[in-house]
N, C-alpha and C positions, 0 to 999 in steps of 0.2 A: 785252861787259862785264857785261851783266845780263840775266836772264831771269825773268819772272813768268808763271806758268801756273796756271790753274784747272782742276779736274777734279771730277766728281761720283762719290762712292763710294756704292754701294748693294749690298744683298745679292743683287740680280739680276745685276749685272755683275761684282761682286767676290765670287765665290762662297766664297772662303776665310773670309769674315767669319762665315758660319754655323757654322764650326768654331772660332771664337775669340770666345766669348760669356762675359761675366762678369756675374753677377747679372741675367741675362736681356737684357743689352745687348751688341750686337756692338762689339768693340773692335779698332781697327787694330793689328795686330801690329807691334812695334818693327822687326822684320826687314823688313817690307813698307815701313815708313816710311823705312828706310835705302835700300831699292831705289828708292823715289820720289826721294829726294835724289840718289842715284847717277845716275839718268837725267837729272835736271835739271842736275847738274854736268857731265855729258858732252855736254850740248846747247849749252853756251855756247861761243863761238868758239875758245877756246884748246885745246879738246880735239881730238885728231887725228880725222880723219874715219874713222868705223867703229870707233873705239876701244871696246874691251870690257874687262871686269874682268880682272885684279884692280885695285882702287882702294884708296887708303889713306885711312881715316877717322881724324881726331883731334878732340879736344874734343867728343865726342858727348854731347849732353844730352837727356834725356827729361823735359821740363818738366811736361807734364800729359798724361793719356790723351786719345786722340782717339776719341770715341764716334760711332757711326752709329745713328740711330733705326731700329729693326727694321722699322717700317712705312713708312720713307721713305728719304731720301738725305742725305748730308752733302757739302757743297761744300768742297773743300780748295784751298789756294793754296800753291804752292811757289815760293820766291824764291831765286835763285842770283846771287851777285855775285862777279866775278873780283877777286882781290886783286892787289896789285903783284907779289907773289912767284909768281903763277901758280896758287896754290891757289884753291879756290872755297868761299866761305861760303854755306851753304844753310840755310834755315829752312822749316818746314812749319807752316802755320796753317789755320784752318777758319772757316766761317761761324758756328759756335757762339759764337765770341768776336768776331764782326764783323771777323775777320782782324787783330785787334789784339794777339794774344798768341801766342807760339811754343808749339807742341806738342812738336816735335823741332827740334834744330839740330845742325849739325856743320860741320867743315871737311873738304873733300875734295881730295886730291891726285890729279891726273889726268896723262895723258901719261907721260913718262919718269920722273916723280918718285915713282912708287909703289915699294914694297918688292918685290923680285923673289920669286917663288914657287919654293921648292926642289922639285926633282923627286925625290920619295921613291919607292922601289920599292913596288909594290902588295902588300898583304898579303891572304892568303886569309881570307875571312870564314867563321867557323864556322857550322854549321847549328844554329840555336837551337831546341832542342826545348822545347815548351811556351811559345812566344812569345805565343800568344793569351792564355794565363793571366797572363803577366807584364804584358802591355799592359792587361788588365782590372784588375789590381791597382794599376797606376800611374795609369791614366787613368780619369776618371769619379769617382775618389775623391780621390787626392792631387793630381792635375793635372786642370784643367778642360777641356783641349783636345779638339777633335773629331778625326775620322779623318785629315784631311790633316796634322795636327801630331803624331800619335801615333807618334813615331819612336824613342824610347828603347827599345832592345831588352832590355838588361839592364845591371846594374852588376857590374863585377868587383871594384871597391874603393870603399868609401864610409865616410868618417869626418867629423869635425866640420870639417876644413879641406881635405880632398882627395877627389877621386873620379875613377874611371876607368870609362867606360861605352861600350857599343856603340850606335851610332846608325844607323838605316836611312836611307841617302842615295840610294836607288834612284830617287827622284823621284815626282811625282804630277801627273797631267794635270788640266785643268779648274780652274785657279786663277781664270780670268777667263771672262766671257761670250764667246760664239762670234765676235763681231765685234771683239774686242779683241786687240791684239798679245800673243803669248805670250813675247816676248823678256824675259829676266830677266838683267840684268847681274851681279847678285850670286849667281846660282845658285839652287838649290832653297830657298825660304823655310822649308819644313817642317823640313829638316835643320838649317838655321841656328838656327831657333827651338828645336829640341830641345836644343841646347847649353845654352840658358837653363834648360830643364826639368832637365837633368842636374845643373847647378850648384846648383839650389834644394835638392837633397838635403843639401848640406853648408853652405849659407848661407841657411837658411830666413828668418832675420830681415832679410835684405836683398832 
């Protein structure tokens, strides 16, 4: 019915934090917050044993940023509650607010209630000449992200309301410390986060 779990985030064990720093402070990426909530939702009893992504998220809310002191750690608390319809309500809180306020919240559908993934044919990926120059132009100036998150390769189309871009989804090792599980239900966080970077080009005000 219910799960409440605490965990400590730190730059030693959560290595991606050093590549997601805003104004000198490590910030938990929203995509990692969703991963945390996905793992909590699949740990409650109604999820099939060994169930893996895809999962369906609805009513996702990013209430406030979750900061991690660069010289210390931040304790987070994830709470998951099974609803009568079988979906799971999940919230993510932290010791920063004495676990009294939500940082992230969402409803997660698990089991057979998720939307099926269509099997699209694979497309060949072009050889991007000058990729290093493009990454230098985008990241470090326009985008703040470090190497693990530098995945936007190029824009093919960009205007005030639409964009089409190529994202490097080849994966990256070393997201966590050596004694932590490397299992990620939601896939590569860097590639997922890059979709946000891509959209910022045409929705900078949001």
